[in-house]
C-alpha positions in Angstrom: 6.2 10.4 23.2 7.2 8.5 26.4 3.7 7.4 27.3 3.2 6.0 23.8 6.6 4.2 23.8 5.6 2.6 27.2 2.4 1.4 25.5 4.4 -0.1 22.7 6.7 -1.9 25.1 3.7 -3.3 26.9 2.3 -4.5 23.6 5.5 -6.5 23.0 5.4 -7.9 26.5 1.8 -8.9 26.2 2.2 -10.6 22.8 0.2 -8.1 20.8 3.2 -7.6 18.4 6.6 -9.2 18.1 8.1 -5.7 17.5 7.8 -2.5 15.5 9.7 0.2 13.8 8.3 3.7 14.2 9.5 6.7 12.1 8.3 10.2 11.6 9.5 13.6 10.3 8.2 17.1 9.8 8.8 19.8 7.3 11.0 21.9 9.6 13.5 19.1 10.1 13.2 19.5 13.9 11.1 16.3 14.3 13.3 13.3 13.5 11.5 10.5 15.4 13.0 7.0 15.2 12.1 4.2 17.6 12.3 0.4 17.4 10.7 -1.9 20.0 10.6 -5.7 20.4 12.1 -8.5 18.5 12.5 -9.9 15.0 10.5 -13.0 16.0 8.5 -14.0 19.1 10.8 -17.0 19.9 14.2 -15.7 19.1 14.2 -12.5 21.2 16.6 -11.0 18.8 16.2 -7.3 19.0 14.5 -5.7 16.0 16.8 -3.3 14.1 16.0 -0.3 11.9 17.6 -2.0 8.9 15.6 -5.2 9.1 13.6 -5.9 5.9 9.8 -5.7 6.1 7.3 -7.2 3.7 5.9 -3.9 2.4 2.9 -5.5 0.7 0.5 -2.7 -0.4 3.0 0.0 0.7 4.5 -0.9 -2.7 1.6 0.9 -4.4 3.1 4.4 -3.6 6.4 3.5 -5.2 4.7 2.3 -8.4 2.5 5.4 -8.5 5.6 7.6 -8.3 7.2 5.6 -11.2 4.2 6.0 -13.4 3.9 9.8 -12.6 7.5 10.2 -13.7 6.7 8.8 -17.1 3.9 11.3 -17.4 6.3 14.1 -16.5 8.6 12.8 -19.3 5.8 13.1 -21.8 5.9 9.4 -22.5 2.2 8.8 -21.5 -0.8 10.8 -20.3 -2.7 10.3 -17.1 -5.9 9.8 -19.2 -4.4 7.9 -22.1 -5.9 4.5 -22.9 -3.2 2.0 -21.9 -5.2 -1.2 -22.7 -2.8 -2.3 -25.4 0.0 -2.4 -22.9 -1.8 -4.6 -20.4 -3.6 -7.3 -22.4 -3.9 -9.6 -19.3 -6.3 -7.1 -17.8 -7.7 -5.4 -20.9 -9.0 -8.8 -22.3 -11.0 -9.5 -19.3 -14.8 -9.3 -19.4 -16.9 -7.6 -16.7 -18.5 -10.0 -14.2 -22.1 -8.9 -13.7 -23.7 -11.6 -11.6 -23.5 -15.3 -10.6 -27.0 -16.7 -10.4 -27.6 -19.4 -7.8 -28.6 -22.0 -10.5 -26.8 -20.7 -13.6 -23.6 -19.7 -15.2 -21.8 -16.4 -14.5 -23.1 -13.4 -16.5 -20.5 -11.3 -18.3 -20.5 -8.1 -20.2 -17.8 -7.0 -22.7 -15.6 -4.1 -21.5 -16.7 -1.0 -23.3 -14.6 1.8 -21.6 -10.9 2.5 -22.0 -8.5 1.7 -19.2 -6.5 4.8 -18.4 -3.5 5.2 -16.2 -5.6 7.4 -13.8 -8.0 4.6 -13.4 -5.3 2.1 -12.7 -3.7 4.4 -10.1 -7.0 5.0 -8.3 -8.4 1.5 -8.2 -11.1 2.5 -10.7 -10.2 0.2 -13.6 -12.6 -2.6 -12.6 -9.8 -4.9 -11.3 -10.3 -6.3 -7.9 -8.7 -8.7 -5.4 -10.2 -12.1 -5.0 -10.0 -11.9 -1.2 -11.6 -8.5 -1.1 -14.8 -9.1 -3.1 -17.4 -11.8 -2.3 -18.6 -12.3 -5.9 -15.0 -12.5 -7.3 -14.1 -15.0 -4.6 -17.1 -17.1 -5.5 -16.3 -17.0 -9.2 -12.6 -18.0 -8.7 -13.4 -20.8 -6.3 -16.2 -22.3 -8.4 -15.1 -21.7 -12.0 -11.3 -21.4 -12.0 -10.1 -23.3 -8.9 -6.3 -23.1 -8.5 -3.7 -22.4 -5.9 -3.0 -18.7 -6.6 0.2 -18.8 -4.5 1.7 -20.8 -7.3 1.0 -18.1 -9.8 4.3 -16.2 -10.2 3.4 -13.5 -12.7 1.0 -10.6 -12.5 -1.2 -11.9 -15.4 -1.5 -15.4 -13.9 -2.0 -14.3 -10.3 -4.7 -11.7 -11.2 -6.4 -13.6 -14.0 -9.9 -12.7 -13.0 -12.8 -10.7 -14.6 -13.4 -7.0 -14.0 -16.0 -6.1 -11.4 -17.5 -3.1 -13.2 -16.9 -1.0 -16.3 -13.7 1.0 -16.0 -14.3 4.4 -14.4 -17.8 3.5 -13.2 -16.9 2.0 -9.8 -14.2 1.5 -7.2 -12.7 -1.7 -5.8 -9.5 -2.2 -4.0 -7.4 -4.6 -6.2 -4.7 -5.3 -8.6 -4.9 -2.1 -10.7 -1.5 -0.8 -9.6 0.2 -4.1 -10.4 -0.9 -3.4 -13.9 0.3 0.2 -13.6 3.7 -1.4 -13.0 3.3 -3.4 -16.2 2.6 -0.1 -18.0 5.8 1.4 -16.5 7.8 -1.6 -17.7 6.4 -1.5 -21.2 7.0 2.2 -21.7 10.4 2.4 -20.0 11.8 -0.8 -21.4 13.0 -1.7 -18.0 11.9 -4.0 -15.2 10.0 -2.2 -12.6 12.8 -2.8 -10.1 15.4 -1.5 -12.5 13.3 1.6 -13.2 12.8 2.3 -9.5 16.4 1.7 -8.8 17.5 4.4 -11.3 14.7 6.9 -10.8 13.5 6.6 -7.2 16.1 4.7 -5.1 19.4 6.2 -6.4 18.2 9.8 -6.2 17.3 9.3 -2.5 20.2 7.1 -1.5 18.0 4.1 -1.0 19.8 0.7 -0.8 17.3 -1.5 0.9 14.1 -1.8 -1.2 13.6 -4.5 -3.7 11.1 -7.0 -5.1 13.6 -9.9 -4.8 15.5 -9.8 -1.4 17.0 -13.2 -2.0 18.9 -11.8 -4.9 20.6 -9.2 -2.7 23.2 -10.7 -0.3 23.2 -7.7 1.9 19.4 -8.1 2.5 18.7 -11.8 2.4 19.4 -12.5 6.1 17.4 -9.5 7.4 13.9 -10.4 6.1 11.5 -10.5 8.9 9.1 -13.4 9.4 5.4 -12.6 9.9 3.7 -13.1 13.2 0.3 -14.7 13.3 -2.4 -14.0 15.8 -3.5 -17.3 17.4 -6.7 -18.3 19.1 -5.5 -17.1 22.4 -4.9 -13.6 21.1 -1.1 -13.9 21.3 1.2 -13.5 18.3 3.2 -16.6 17.3 5.9 -16.9 14.7 4.7 -17.7 11.2 6.7 -20.0 8.8 10.0 -18.7 7.4 10.6 -18.0 3.8 10.2 -15.3 1.2 7.0 -13.6 0.0 4.7 -14.9 2.7 1.7 -13.2 1.0 2.2 -14.0 -2.7 4.5 -17.0 -2.9 7.7 -17.1 -5.0 7.4 -14.5 -7.8 8.9 -14.0 -11.2 7.4 -10.6 -11.9 7.8 -7.3 -10.0 4.3 -7.0 -8.4 3.9 -3.2 -8.4 1.0 -3.2 -6.1 2.1 -5.8 -3.5 5.5 -7.2 -4.0 8.3 -5.0 -2.5 10.4 -5.6 0.6 12.4 -2.9 2.3 13.7 -1.2 5.4 11.5 1.5 6.8 14.1 4.2 7.1 14.5 3.9 3.3 10.7 4.1 2.9 10.6 7.2 5.1 13.0 8.9 2.7 10.2 8.7 0.0 7.6 10.0 2.4 9.8 12.9 3.3 10.6 13.8 -0.3 6.9 14.1 -1.0 6.2 16.0 2.2 9.0 18.5 1.5 8.1 18.8 -2.1 11.9 18.8 -2.9 11.5 17.7 -6.5 14.0 14.9 -6.2 11.3 12.5 -7.4 8.6 14.6 -9.0 8.0 18.2 -10.0 5.9 20.3 -7.7 2.9 20.3 -10.0 3.0 16.5 -10.2 3.3 16.0 -6.5 0.4 18.4 -6.0 -1.8 16.0 -8.1 -1.1 13.2 -5.6 -2.8 15.2 -2.9 -5.9 16.1 -5.0 -9.1 14.0 -5.4 -9.0 11.9 -8.5 -12.2 9.8 -8.5 -15.2 10.3 -10.8 -18.6 10.8 -9.0 -19.5 7.1 -9.6 -16.1 5.9 -8.3 -16.3 8.1 -5.2 -19.8 6.9 -4.4 -18.5 3.3 -4.6 -15.5 4.2 -2.3 -17.9 5.9 0.2 -20.0 2.7 0.2 -16.9 0.6 0.8 -15.7 2.8 3.7 -19.1 2.5 5.6 -17.4 -0.5 7.2 -13.6 0.3 7.2 -12.7 -2.6 9.5 -10.9 -4.5 6.7 -8.6 -1.5 6.1 -5.3 -1.1 8.0 -5.3 2.1 10.0 -7.6 4.3 12.0 -10.7 5.2 9.8 -13.1 5.7 12.7 -13.7 9.4 11.7 -16.3 10.7 9.3 -16.6 9.0 5.9 -15.0 11.8 3.9 -12.6 10.1 1.5 -11.5 10.3 -2.1 -8.5 8.6 -3.7 -5.4 10.6 -4.5 -2.4 9.3 -6.5 -0.7 6.9 -4.1 -3.3 6.4 -1.3 -6.7 7.3 0.2 -7.2 11.0 0.7 -9.0 12.8 3.4 -11.7 14.8 1.6 -13.3 16.9 4.3 -12.7 19.1 7.2 -14.4 17.1 10.0 -11.8 14.6 10.8 -10.7 14.9 14.5 -7.0 15.0 13.8 -6.2 14.7 10.1 -6.3 17.6 7.7 -8.0 17.7 4.3 -5.9 16.1 1.6 -3.8 14.0 4.0 -2.6 11.0 2.0 -2.7 7.6 3.7 -2.1 3.9 3.0 -0.9 0.7 4.4 0.3 -2.8 4.0 -1.4 -6.1 4.8 1.0 -7.0 7.7 -0.2 -3.9 9.6 2.2 -1.3 8.2 0.7 2.2 7.9 2.0 5.5 6.5 0.7 9.0 6.2 1.7 12.3 4.6 -0.1 15.4 5.9 1.3 18.4 4.0 -1.0 20.9 5.6 0.1 19.8 9.1 3.7 19.4 7.8 4.3 15.9 9.0 4.7 12.3 7.8 5.3 8.9 9.4 5.3 5.2 9.1 4.4 2.5 11.6 5.8 -1.0 10.8 5.1 -4.4 12.2 4.7 -7.8 10.7 1.4 -9.3 12.1 -1.3 -11.3 10.3 -4.2 -10.8 9.8 -4.6 -7.4 8.2 -6.3 -4.6 10.2 -5.7 -6.7 13.3 -8.0 -5.3 16.0 -5.2 -5.4 18.6 -2.7 -3.5 16.4 -5.2 -0.9 15.1 -5.2 1.1 18.4 -1.4 1.3 18.3 -1.5 2.7 14.8 -3.9 5.4 15.8 -1.9 6.2 19.0 1.3 6.5 16.9 -0.2 8.9 14.4 -1.9 11.1 17.0 1.3 11.2 19.1 3.4 12.2 16.1 1.0 14.9 15.2 0.9 16.3 18.8 4.7 16.3 19.0 5.1 18.0 15.6 2.5 20.6 16.6 4.3 21.3 19.9 7.6 21.7 18.0 6.0 24.1 15.5 4.5 26.2 18.2 7.5 26.4 20.4 
């Protein structure tokens, strides 16, 4: 991967990224790729280390999905059980139908149950205000507030549903509410549950929702870089939780921080199907299409323009949603195999697990905005190079 590494070093020198951590592994155990380039910040020139703490953002969603699936394995909840009573903050929301130009918003009462499957696949009706034009308009016009001051899941995501549960698809806060379900059923905080059932089994010490509470992590939290008008990355402001503000709740869809070697342990466990986190039959579900026809159609419409999504989605629009990420649902992709599971984080982190190809990896940097057009080619080059290297090892 020498040519790719040279490209990454040039990206640092040219101000495309402050630095990056790159990790990959294969099923055989022969591929153990680990590389860090660049610096913790643009100005400090302090070398980036493997154990530095990243804002994981939406990479958190995979962790919460695993936690919820463990509850299903334990017989405590079913994937298609109605969990509305456990998440009143979401369940009590109406469906926003329209906002006429010269009138009040039009709502409809929710009529469908909210199941755990719908929460885990972004099919519950819950959206993100920044990702939906009508929801943005509603919040700015009718409930103006500084959302970064909202420290709980219910307060931060206090907005109407975008469609009847199960009848659409929208990227949003659903998995934060799946985290609430996990807390209600387990009787533990989401962090406490993950610590016992995900982190300890894998020997993970550096993932948390509250890095300031962990002395061994507090000084290693990376600042985000921001792309300025010249196209160079400059250092963003210091401080915790640059995306969501200071939080009280464990935000199961967005709120975790961690080192990428620890995150890779989770990807490897799922790739190897080693049953340290989930039984084989449960892990298999993660890599199977989960959407209803209506929800899949909505996802397909969304992915017509994948430019807001972190990662290389320039191939054919053949996607479904698995349990934990978007799923390749076709055989025409130039380098990904069917049922490859993928997702990302807003500061241009990106992970993939391709069990057919027998490889997984994670690319981590801390650059705003999401899906930065200068970072995207680096993500694609990383994944392609990892796959080529893994294939060469397999065939040698």
